[in-house]
N, C-alpha and C positions, 0 to 999 in steps of 0.2 A: 504494502499499501504507500510506506514513503519515500519506495520507486516513483510508481507512477506518477507523485503529489511530484518530485523534482524536475521529476520530463517534462511535467505538465507547467511546472515556473519556468523551464529553462524556454521553451517554444514561445510563452507568456513574453519574456524579456524580447526573444527574439524578434518577434512580433512588434515591442515598444519601441527597440531599435530601430527596426526598419521603419513603422510607421513616423517615428523624431527625423530621420534622415532622406526622408520622399520627396519634400520639397528644395531640397537642394540636389539631388544626385542626379545629374546630367541627362539631357532629354535628347532624345537620339530624333534630331528631326531632318528626314529627308530634305536636300536642297530642292530647290524651286525649280522648275523646267523654264522660265523664264527670264533666268536671272541674267541672259545679255542683251535680251529689252531691255532692262532694269538698267541697265548697265551704261548704254545709247541714249536711255530718256536721262539719266545722267548727268553725261558727258552733252546731250546737245543743249538741257535744258533747268540741269542743277545750277539754281540759284543760292539755296539756302545749304548747309553748315551739317548738317544733321542727313542733308542725304546719303552725305556713303553709311551712312548707316543701314539705309535699306537696304547691302546686301552684305548684311552678318547672316547665316547660319540660322540664327532662330524668327528668322523675319518672313512672313506669308506675303502676297503677294496678291494685291486683286484687280484687273487690269478693267478701265472704263472702255468699253467696248472694242469684245472681239474681236472683231479683222483688223482693226487698225490699230490698235494698243497707242493710244496716243498718251495715255494717261495710265495711270497707278496710283495706288495706294500701298503702301507697307505697310503692317500693321504684324504683333507678335502676338500669342494665346498669355492670357494669365488667368487659373484658373478656367472660369466657362467667357470670361469676357476678350473680348478683343481691342488692342489696345493702339492706336494707331501711329504715327510716325511724323510728326509733324505734321505739314500742309502733303496734296499730291504733286505726285512728280510729273508735270502735262508740259505741251506745247503753248495752252493757253493761258493769259493772264489772266488773272482774280485776284482781285481789288477789291 
């Protein structure tokens, strides 16, 4: 009986450590297939210093207009929330 209690305590301890470390463990994010298109938009129309952060591996990209790809919004996921990175990168001037 004491052996099963000690095994349960060890499993509980391992589960607790995993749950504490889960938010800081690195997540595997597949690189965006549209990275080249984002690089081209930044080279042509990037005016914000934060635009280079759109190329980080944890960022996702949403293009406005699926065929012409003239505007992109970069975002990262935090829990169940999408957090955008600065302004959209586009050839359109938004004031």
